[in-house]
KOLTOR-97154 format. One record per residue (C-alpha): residue number from 0; residue in one letter; chain; x, y, z. Coordinates in Angstrom, 2 decimals, always signed. Each point is the difference from the previous one (the first is absolute). Example, Ala and Ser with C-alpha at 12.3 -4.5 7.8 and 13.67 -1.06 7.14 Angstrom:
{baza 0, a, A, {+12.30, -4.50, +7.80}} {baza 1, s, A, {+1.37, +3.44, -0.66}} 
This chain:
{baza 0, m, A, {+87.79, +158.25, +42.66}} {baza 1, t, A, {-1.69, +3.34, +0.59}} {baza 2, l, A, {-3.55, +0.23, +1.35}} {baza 3, a, A, {-1.54, +2.80, -2.03}} {baza 4, e, A, {-3.67, -0.11, +0.96}} {baza 5, p, A, {-1.55, +3.32, +1.14}} {baza 6, a, A, {+0.16, -0.90, +3.70}} {baza 7, m, A, {+3.72, -0.70, -0.31}} {baza 8, l, A, {+0.73, +3.12, -2.04}} {baza 9, a, A, {-1.89, +2.14, +2.52}} {baza 10, g, A, {+2.24, -1.27, +2.80}} {baza 11, t, A, {-1.14, -2.53, +2.57}} {baza 12, w, A, {+1.16, +1.80, +3.17}} {baza 13, e, A, {-0.46, -2.54, +2.84}} {baza 14, s, A, {-2.49, -2.27, -1.74}} {baza 15, l, A, {+2.19, -2.40, -1.98}} {baza 16, k, A, {-0.34, -3.34, +1.82}} {baza 17, v, A, {+0.41, -3.71, -0.78}} {baza 18, h, A, {-2.00, -2.91, +1.38}} {baza 19, s, A, {+2.45, -2.89, -0.10}} {baza 20, g, A, {-2.66, -2.70, +0.42}} {baza 21, r, A, {-2.13, +1.07, -2.97}} {baza 22, k, A, {+3.02, +1.40, -1.87}} {baza 23, l, A, {-1.76, +3.28, -0.66}} {baza 24, l, A, {+1.48, +3.50, -0.19}} {baza 25, v, A, {-2.31, +3.00, +0.38}} {baza 26, g, A, {+0.68, +3.70, -0.21}} {baza 27, t, A, {-2.23, +3.07, -0.09}} {baza 28, g, A, {+0.67, +3.27, -1.78}} {baza 29, v, A, {+1.06, +2.76, +2.40}} {baza 30, p, A, {+1.51, +2.93, -1.89}} {baza 31, a, A, {+0.38, +2.30, +3.03}} {baza 32, l, A, {-1.01, -1.02, +3.55}} {baza 33, l, A, {-3.48, -1.00, -1.18}} {baza 34, g, A, {-1.20, -1.91, -3.02}} {baza 35, a, A, {-3.30, -1.39, -1.24}} {baza 36, g, A, {-1.40, -2.58, -2.37}} {baza 37, l, A, {+3.11, -1.87, -1.15}} {baza 38, l, A, {+0.86, -3.52, +1.19}} {baza 39, s, A, {+1.88, -2.67, -1.95}} {baza 40, v, A, {+0.31, -3.69, +0.89}} {baza 41, y, A, {+2.83, -2.18, -1.28}} {baza 42, d, A, {+0.74, -3.70, +0.04}} {baza 43, v, A, {+3.61, -0.28, +1.22}} {baza 44, s, A, {+0.23, -3.79, +0.14}} {baza 45, d, A, {+2.81, +0.57, -2.51}} {baza 46, c, A, {+1.46, +3.08, +1.62}} {baza 47, a, A, {+2.21, +0.73, -3.00}} {baza 48, h, A, {-3.09, +0.28, -2.18}} {baza 49, p, A, {-2.88, +1.65, +1.90}} {baza 50, r, A, {-3.33, -0.38, -1.76}} {baza 51, l, A, {-2.76, +2.60, +0.26}} {baza 52, l, A, {-3.26, -1.65, +1.05}} {baza 53, n, A, {-2.47, +2.93, -0.09}} {baza 54, p, A, {+0.30, +1.95, -3.25}} {baza 55, g, A, {-3.47, +1.42, +0.64}} {baza 56, a, A, {-1.26, +1.44, +3.30}} {baza 57, g, A, {+2.79, +1.70, +1.92}} {baza 58, t, A, {+2.50, -0.03, -2.86}} {baza 59, d, A, {-1.92, +1.54, -2.89}} {baza 60, p, A, {-0.28, +3.73, +0.91}} {baza 61, r, A, {-3.52, -0.06, -1.47}} {baza 62, m, A, {-0.99, -2.61, +2.60}} {baza 63, p, A, {+1.24, +1.34, +3.37}} {baza 64, l, A, {-0.73, -1.81, +3.23}} {baza 65, p, A, {-1.79, +2.07, +2.66}} {baza 66, i, A, {+2.96, +0.13, +2.37}} {baza 67, t, A, {+2.38, +2.57, +1.41}} {baza 68, a, A, {+3.57, -1.03, +0.61}} {baza 69, h, A, {+3.22, +0.76, +1.79}} {baza 70, e, A, {+0.78, -3.28, +1.68}} {baza 71, g, A, {-1.33, -3.52, -0.37}} {baza 72, g, A, {+0.50, -3.64, +0.85}} {baza 73, f, A, {-1.40, -3.50, -0.07}} {baza 74, s, A, {-2.09, -1.92, +2.48}} {baza 75, p, A, {+1.94, -3.07, +1.19}} {baza 76, d, A, {-1.90, -2.32, -2.35}} {baza 77, g, A, {+0.60, +2.31, -2.98}} {baza 78, r, A, {-3.68, +0.24, -0.94}} {baza 79, t, A, {-0.34, +3.67, +1.00}} {baza 80, y, A, {+2.18, +2.98, -0.82}} {baza 81, w, A, {-0.62, +2.92, +2.35}} {baza 82, s, A, {+0.69, +3.49, -1.39}} {baza 83, s, A, {+0.44, +2.95, +2.33}} {baza 84, g, A, {-0.13, +3.66, -1.02}} {baza 85, t, A, {+1.53, +2.82, +2.02}} {baza 86, e, A, {-3.42, +1.72, +0.16}} {baza 87, g, A, {-1.30, -2.86, +2.15}} {baza 88, v, A, {-1.86, -2.21, -2.49}} {baza 89, l, A, {+0.68, -3.73, +0.33}} {baza 90, s, A, {-1.02, -2.40, -2.79}} {baza 91, a, A, {-0.19, -3.79, -0.16}} {baza 92, v, A, {+0.69, -1.39, -3.48}} {baza 93, d, A, {-1.07, -3.60, -0.62}} {baza 94, l, A, {+2.72, -1.96, -1.84}} {baza 95, t, A, {-1.69, -3.39, +0.10}} {baza 96, d, A, {+0.19, +0.33, -3.78}} {baza 97, p, A, {+3.13, +2.14, -0.46}} {baza 98, a, A, {-1.01, +0.73, -3.60}} {baza 99, a, A, {-3.09, +1.81, +1.25}} {baza 100, p, A, {+0.82, +2.08, +3.11}} {baza 101, t, A, {-3.17, +1.29, +1.63}} {baza 102, v, A, {-0.54, +2.41, +2.89}} {baza 103, i, A, {-2.17, -1.85, +2.54}} {baza 104, w, A, {+0.17, +2.47, +2.91}} {baza 105, q, A, {+1.07, +3.59, +0.48}} {baza 106, g, A, {-0.18, +2.48, +2.84}} {baza 107, w, A, {+1.38, +3.26, +1.33}} {baza 108, m, A, {+1.87, -0.89, +3.16}} {baza 109, g, A, {+1.06, +3.42, +1.30}} {baza 110, m, A, {+1.83, +3.19, -0.88}} {baza 111, s, A, {+3.05, -1.75, -1.43}} {baza 112, g, A, {+1.13, -3.57, -0.59}} {baza 113, h, A, {+3.35, -1.54, -0.82}} {baza 114, g, A, {+1.32, -3.56, +0.07}} {baza 115, f, A, {-1.18, -2.92, +2.07}} {baza 116, g, A, {+0.53, -3.55, +1.15}} {baza 117, i, A, {-2.45, -2.90, -0.14}} {baza 118, s, A, {-0.34, -2.80, +2.54}} {baza 119, p, A, {+1.02, -3.50, -1.18}} {baza 120, d, A, {-3.66, -1.13, -0.11}} {baza 121, g, A, {-0.95, +2.98, -2.17}} {baza 122, n, A, {-2.62, +1.22, +2.48}} {baza 123, r, A, {+1.67, +3.14, +1.38}} {baza 124, l, A, {+1.58, +2.92, -1.82}} {baza 125, y, A, {+2.18, +2.47, +1.93}} {baza 126, l, A, {-0.30, +3.25, -1.96}} {baza 127, s, A, {+2.61, +2.68, +0.60}} {baza 128, n, A, {-0.98, +3.61, +0.57}} {baza 129, n, A, {+2.18, +2.70, -1.51}} {baza 130, f, A, {-0.53, +2.16, +3.08}} {baza 131, g, A, {+1.66, -2.64, +2.20}} {baza 132, g, A, {-1.91, -3.10, +1.01}} {baza 133, l, A, {-2.05, -2.87, -1.35}} {baza 134, a, A, {-3.45, -1.54, -0.12}} {baza 135, v, A, {-0.82, -3.66, +0.59}} {baza 136, l, A, {-2.57, -1.02, -2.63}} {baza 137, d, A, {-2.12, -3.15, -0.08}} {baza 138, i, A, {+0.13, -1.09, -3.67}} {baza 139, s, A, {-1.24, -3.54, +0.61}} {baza 140, a, A, {-3.23, +0.52, -1.98}} {baza 141, v, A, {+2.02, +1.00, -3.07}} {baza 142, q, A, {+2.38, -2.91, +0.55}} {baza 143, r, A, {-3.00, -2.39, +0.07}} {baza 144, r, A, {-1.60, +1.74, -3.00}} {baza 145, d, A, {-3.25, +0.57, +1.91}} {baza 146, a, A, {-2.78, +1.58, -2.01}} {baza 147, g, A, {-0.08, +3.74, +0.83}} {baza 148, a, A, {+3.24, -0.35, +1.99}} {baza 149, q, A, {+0.91, +2.91, +2.25}} {baza 150, v, A, {+3.20, +0.97, +1.81}} {baza 151, q, A, {-0.23, +0.93, +3.67}} {baza 152, q, A, {+2.48, +1.97, +2.09}} {baza 153, v, A, {+1.02, -1.94, +3.11}} {baza 154, a, A, {+2.35, +2.58, +1.52}} {baza 155, s, A, {+2.20, +2.96, -0.79}} {baza 156, m, A, {+3.05, +1.49, +1.63}} {baza 157, s, A, {+2.24, +3.00, -0.53}} {baza 158, w, A, {+3.33, +1.37, +1.14}} {baza 159, t, A, {+2.00, +3.18, -0.29}} {baza 160, d, A, {+3.67, -0.97, -0.38}} {baza 161, g, A, {-0.39, -1.16, -3.61}} {baza 162, w, A, {-2.27, +0.62, -2.97}} {baza 163, a, A, {-0.63, -1.26, -3.54}} {baza 164, t, A, {-0.28, -3.42, +1.64}} {baza 165, q, A, {+1.16, -2.38, -2.72}} {baza 166, h, A, {-1.02, -3.62, +0.58}} {baza 167, s, A, {-0.45, -2.74, +2.60}} {baza 168, i, A, {+1.45, -3.50, +0.18}} {baza 169, p, A, {-2.27, -2.47, +1.87}} {baza 170, v, A, {+2.09, -2.50, +1.98}} {baza 171, t, A, {-0.50, -2.29, +2.97}} {baza 172, y, A, {+2.24, -0.76, +2.97}} {baza 173, d, A, {-0.88, -3.18, +1.87}} {baza 174, g, A, {-3.43, +0.11, -1.60}} {baza 175, n, A, {-0.70, +3.61, +1.03}} {baza 176, p, A, {-0.75, +2.51, -2.82}} {baza 177, y, A, {+2.07, +3.15, -0.52}} {baza 178, l, A, {+0.74, +2.56, -2.69}} {baza 179, f, A, {+3.26, +1.59, -1.01}} {baza 180, t, A, {-1.29, +3.37, -1.25}} {baza 181, v, A, {+2.27, +2.43, -1.84}} {baza 182, d, A, {-0.20, +3.80, -0.14}} {baza 183, e, A, {+1.28, +1.61, -3.19}} {baza 184, g, A, {+0.14, +3.53, +1.39}} {baza 185, g, A, {+1.22, +1.61, +3.19}} {baza 186, s, A, {+1.91, -2.01, +2.59}} {baza 187, g, A, {-2.46, -2.82, +0.66}} {baza 188, g, A, {+2.20, -2.83, -1.24}} {baza 189, v, A, {-1.57, -3.44, +0.37}} {baza 190, k, A, {-2.60, -0.73, +2.65}} {baza 191, l, A, {-0.86, -3.38, +1.53}} {baza 192, i, A, {-3.77, -0.12, +0.50}} {baza 193, d, A, {-1.67, -2.61, +2.19}} {baza 194, l, A, {-3.25, -1.32, -1.52}} {baza 195, a, A, {-1.02, -2.31, +2.86}} {baza 196, d, A, {-3.10, +2.20, +0.30}} {baza 197, e, A, {-0.58, +1.14, -3.57}} {baza 198, t, A, {-2.62, +2.48, +1.18}} {baza 199, n, A, {+2.70, +1.72, +2.06}} {baza 200, p, A, {+3.39, -0.44, -1.72}} {baza 201, a, A, {+2.99, +1.25, +2.01}} {baza 202, i, A, {+3.52, +1.18, -0.84}} {baza 203, v, A, {+2.35, -2.12, +2.10}} {baza 204, n, A, {+3.41, +0.79, -1.50}} {baza 205, s, A, {+1.65, +2.07, -2.72}} {baza 206, i, A, {+3.13, -0.16, -2.15}} {baza 207, k, A, {+1.79, +3.24, -0.78}} {baza 208, l, A, {+3.48, +1.04, -1.06}} {baza 209, e, A, {+1.88, +2.37, +2.27}} {baza 210, i, A, {-0.47, +2.85, -2.47}} {baza 211, n, A, {-3.79, -0.48, +0.25}} {baza 212, l, A, {-0.07, +0.78, +3.72}} {baza 213, p, A, {-1.53, +3.37, +0.98}} {baza 214, e, A, {+3.27, +1.32, +1.40}} {baza 215, n, A, {+1.76, -0.59, -3.33}} {baza 216, i, A, {-2.50, +1.45, -2.48}} {baza 217, d, A, {+2.06, +3.20, -0.25}} {baza 218, s, A, {+3.01, -2.06, -1.13}} {baza 219, q, A, {-2.27, -1.85, -2.43}} {baza 220, v, A, {-0.96, +3.30, -1.63}} {baza 221, a, A, {+3.64, +1.14, -0.18}} {baza 222, s, A, {+0.98, -3.18, -1.81}} {baza 223, g, A, {-3.16, -0.45, -2.06}} {baza 224, m, A, {-0.09, +3.41, -1.68}} {baza 225, g, A, {+0.74, -0.29, -3.67}} {baza 226, g, A, {-1.13, -3.62, -0.08}} {baza 227, s, A, {-3.52, +0.92, -1.18}} {baza 228, a, A, {-3.38, -0.90, +1.52}} {baza 229, f, A, {+1.07, -3.06, +2.00}} {baza 230, a, A, {+2.79, -0.29, +2.52}} {baza 231, y, A, {+0.44, -2.79, +2.56}} {baza 232, e, A, {-3.52, -1.41, +0.11}} {baza 233, s, A, {-1.06, -3.64, -0.10}} {baza 234, h, A, {-2.03, -1.16, -3.00}} {baza 235, y, A, {-0.60, -3.69, -0.82}} {baza 236, c, A, {+1.01, -2.99, +2.12}} {baza 237, s, A, {-0.20, -3.77, -0.34}} {baza 238, a, A, {+0.09, -2.72, +2.64}} {baza 239, d, A, {+1.87, -3.22, -0.71}} {baza 240, r, A, {-3.12, -2.07, +0.78}} {baza 241, p, A, {-3.52, +0.72, +1.26}} {baza 242, v, A, {+0.09, -2.35, +3.01}} {baza 243, n, A, {+2.59, +0.75, +2.69}} {baza 244, p, A, {+2.11, +2.18, -2.33}} {baza 245, t, A, {+3.66, +0.20, +0.87}} {baza 246, a, A, {+1.02, +3.05, -2.06}} {baza 247, l, A, {-1.48, +3.14, -1.54}} {baza 248, a, A, {+1.67, +1.76, -2.94}} {baza 249, c, A, {-0.99, +3.54, -0.95}} {baza 250, g, A, {+0.63, +2.55, -2.70}} {baza 251, w, A, {+0.74, +3.06, +2.15}} {baza 252, v, A, {+0.27, +2.57, -2.82}} {baza 253, s, A, {+3.23, +2.04, +0.51}} {baza 254, s, A, {+1.11, -2.38, +2.75}} {baza 255, g, A, {+0.21, -2.84, -2.51}} {baza 256, i, A, {-0.98, -3.55, +0.89}} {baza 257, r, A, {-0.39, -0.85, +3.70}} {baza 258, v, A, {-0.30, -3.52, +1.41}} {baza 259, f, A, {-1.25, -0.82, +3.49}} {baza 260, d, A, {-0.11, -3.12, +2.15}} {baza 261, v, A, {-3.66, -0.22, +1.03}} {baza 262, s, A, {+0.02, -3.53, +1.40}} {baza 263, d, A, {-0.96, +1.71, +3.27}} {baza 264, p, A, {-2.26, +2.85, -1.19}} {baza 265, f, A, {+0.37, +1.76, +3.34}} {baza 266, d, A, {+3.80, +0.01, -0.18}} {baza 267, v, A, {+0.83, +0.93, -3.58}} {baza 268, k, A, {+3.65, +0.33, -1.10}} {baza 269, e, A, {+1.41, +1.39, -3.23}} {baza 270, i, A, {+2.26, -2.65, -1.56}} {baza 271, a, A, {+0.94, +1.43, -3.40}} {baza 272, y, A, {-0.25, +3.04, -2.26}} {baza 273, y, A, {+1.01, +1.04, -3.49}} {baza 274, n, A, {+0.33, +3.51, -1.41}} {baza 275, p, A, {+0.24, -0.07, -3.81}} {baza 276, p, A, {+2.55, +2.19, -1.78}} {baza 277, a, A, {-1.08, +3.60, -0.42}} {baza 278, m, A, {-0.41, +1.36, -3.52}} {baza 279, t, A, {+0.87, +3.51, +1.13}} {baza 280, s, A, {-0.71, +2.65, -2.65}} {baza 281, r, A, {-0.73, -2.67, -2.64}} {baza 282, n, A, {-3.68, +0.90, -0.22}} {baza 283, l, A, {-0.11, +0.14, -3.80}} {baza 284, e, A, {+1.41, -3.53, -0.24}} {baza 285, r, A, {-2.92, -1.37, +2.04}} {baza 286, s, A, {-2.94, +1.13, -2.13}} {baza 287, n, A, {-2.14, -2.96, +1.14}} {baza 288, s, A, {+0.65, +0.52, +3.71}} {baza 289, p, A, {-2.84, +1.55, +2.05}} {baza 290, h, A, {+2.73, +1.36, +2.28}} {baza 291, a, A, {+1.64, +1.87, -2.87}} {baza 292, l, A, {-3.36, +1.26, -1.24}} {baza 293, a, A, {-1.08, +1.18, +3.45}} {baza 294, s, A, {+3.31, +1.73, +0.62}} {baza 295, v, A, {-1.21, +3.16, -1.67}} {baza 296, i, A, {-0.72, +0.81, +3.66}} {baza 297, g, A, {+2.48, -0.58, +2.80}} {baza 298, v, A, {-2.12, +0.36, +3.14}} {baza 299, p, A, {-0.83, -3.25, +1.92}} {baza 300, i, A, {-3.71, +0.78, +0.24}} {baza 301, l, A, {-0.90, -3.45, +1.38}} {baza 302, s, A, {+1.93, +1.04, +3.14}} {baza 303, v, A, {-2.06, +3.14, +0.63}} {baza 304, p, A, {-2.44, -1.51, +2.55}} {baza 305, a, A, {+2.90, -1.47, +1.96}} {baza 306, v, A, {+1.71, +3.41, +0.00}} {baza 307, l, A, {-3.14, +1.68, +1.32}} {baza 308, q, A, {-0.44, -2.59, +2.73}} {baza 309, a, A, {+3.64, +0.25, +1.07}} {baza 310, a, A, {-0.27, +3.80, +0.08}} {baza 311, i, A, {-3.21, -0.07, +2.06}} {baza 312, g, A, {+1.70, -2.40, +2.43}} {baza 313, g, A, {+3.00, +2.30, +0.36}} {baza 314, r, A, {+2.34, -2.53, -1.63}} {baza 315, f, A, {+0.78, +1.82, -3.24}} {baza 316, d, A, {+3.21, +2.05, -0.02}} {baza 317, l, A, {-0.01, +2.34, -2.99}} {baza 318, g, A, {+3.78, +0.20, +0.20}} {baza 319, e, A, {+0.33, -3.76, -0.31}} {baza 320, a, A, {-2.37, +0.04, -2.99}} {baza 321, g, A, {+2.36, +2.23, -1.98}} {baza 322, s, A, {+2.77, -1.36, -2.19}} {baza 323, s, A, {+1.83, +0.62, -3.25}} {baza 324, r, A, {-3.05, -1.53, -1.69}} {baza 325, s, A, {-2.53, +2.44, +1.46}} {baza 326, g, A, {-0.26, +2.08, -3.14}} {baza 327, m, A, {-0.87, -2.97, -2.20}} {baza 328, v, A, {-3.74, +0.64, -0.16}} {baza 329, v, A, {+0.01, -0.74, -3.73}} {baza 330, a, A, {+2.08, -2.28, -2.23}} {baza 331, g, A, {+0.65, -2.97, +2.28}} {baza 332, d, A, {+3.33, -1.70, -0.66}} {baza 333, l, A, {-0.69, -3.75, +0.49}} {baza 334, s, A, {+2.48, -0.16, +2.89}} {baza 335, t, A, {-1.84, -3.12, +1.15}} {baza 336, d, A, {-2.14, -2.52, -1.84}} {baza 337, w, A, {-3.65, -0.67, +0.83}} {baza 338, c, A, {-0.80, -3.62, +0.91}} {baza 339, f, A, {-3.77, -0.45, -0.11}} {baza 340, s, A, {-0.57, -3.64, -0.89}} {baza 341, p, A, {-0.87, -2.80, +2.42}} {baza 342, p, A, {+3.09, -2.26, -0.01}} {baza 343, e, A, {-0.70, -3.51, -1.26}} {baza 344, w, A, {+1.38, -2.78, +2.20}} {baza 345, r, A, {+1.92, -2.68, -1.93}} {baza 346, g, A, {+1.91, -2.08, +2.54}} {baza 347, n, A, {+2.85, +2.20, +1.18}} {baza 348, d, A, {-0.51, +2.32, -2.96}} {baza 349, l, A, {-2.23, +3.05, -0.18}} {baza 350, w, A, {-1.27, +1.23, -3.36}} {baza 351, v, A, {-0.52, +3.75, +0.18}} {baza 352, s, A, {-0.60, +2.94, -2.28}} {baza 353, c, A, {+1.11, +3.58, +0.61}} {baza 354, s, A, {-0.90, +3.01, -2.11}} {baza 355, d, A, {+3.44, +0.95, -1.36}} {baza 356, n, A, {+1.87, -3.31, +0.16}} {baza 357, g, A, {-2.85, -2.22, -1.18}} {baza 358, f, A, {-0.06, -3.73, +0.82}} {baza 359, v, A, {+2.55, -1.22, +2.53}} {baza 360, t, A, {+0.61, -3.40, +1.62}} {baza 361, l, A, {+1.30, +0.13, +3.57}} {baza 362, r, A, {+1.37, -2.93, +2.00}} {baza 363, l, A, {-0.36, -0.27, +3.77}} {baza 364, s, A, {+2.85, -1.61, +1.89}} {baza 365, e, A, {-0.82, -3.36, +1.56}} {baza 366, d, A, {+1.41, +1.48, +3.21}} {baza 367, v, A, {-3.05, +2.27, +0.34}} {baza 368, y, A, {-2.82, -1.87, -1.76}} {baza 369, t, A, {-1.04, -3.61, -0.48}} {baza 370, p, A, {-2.95, -0.43, -2.40}} {baza 371, p, A, {-2.86, -2.03, +1.50}} {baza 372, a, A, {-0.96, -3.11, -1.94}} {baza 373, d, A, {-3.42, +1.48, -0.75}} {baza 374, q, A, {+1.29, +3.43, -1.03}} {baza 375, r, A, {-2.57, +1.90, -2.06}} {baza 376, s, A, {+0.25, +3.69, -0.78}} {baza 377, t, A, {-3.08, +1.65, +1.48}} {baza 378, i, A, {-1.17, +3.59, -0.66}} {baza 379, g, A, {-3.69, -0.35, +0.81}} {baza 380, s, A, {-1.58, +0.63, -3.42}} 
């Protein structure tokens, strides 16, 4: 079945999410980085036959909702869908009656917003900042449906090794709250943030691939040229459960799917990876791939801040940055795939989606991973 409502036809970017408890699927219309007005809600209790619930507001172009959109996700109880626009506007859409979505709070939260994570009780939202960082927001009044509910900022933090911060996964270890926070741009990788004092969150560890280290950014450029806007950046991750997670799986764009043992979050080990087959020079065969579409350019622009930082620190060797691919500033060749999706944990299997290869099921060896009895794929929104 094809979903052909305006929000779907516009493209849903990073907003298409499912709430498994309420069996709802929601997506907003985002034609290019930023969208507005379109939001469609589906009943997916029979996933083979999704049923549109809101033919009026949000779906009918004559009845737009007052939202902006790039990314979105559900509160844990599924009653609220939060929509985030790249210009910094955050909107809370009440889905108590999914046939009548209604904006119940909206605010401008800063120069630029991205994805987020929400605490299990629905009272805190961790909003990513595209300039590298996040804000801790108290959304408890919205969660309670207080009259005249307002959202308060509890804390904010920033960093310089990554940008376009993507999303956060709230987890606990031995009852203590943390976030796994992912940077989409630069060389930030995944940060472990301690929330013991939520007014003063602290980065206490990070996960990076070797090619993300400052001394290797020149090699990253040499390899990434001709691959288009993204190179070897992290994007979306999922923990295998929210309490004492044992593993974290990530779509790491041109580095494929990466899986880490995080049972001890201060001693993380990579346990598996998968690089999908390259569709080199088969751009025209992949007309529905964002990678193929973006490959009109070849320069890995998401790496630019990391390049500048490495150069300022004296760690960028222009000679090492050159390769046979250096002239590929246009017409990228799909020499790698782009893996953006958060892998879905299914026992020892991971369900993933990559831009050129589409849906793929991966199986982890029992030698490296044992699924916990309470395994539950967790992405934070």
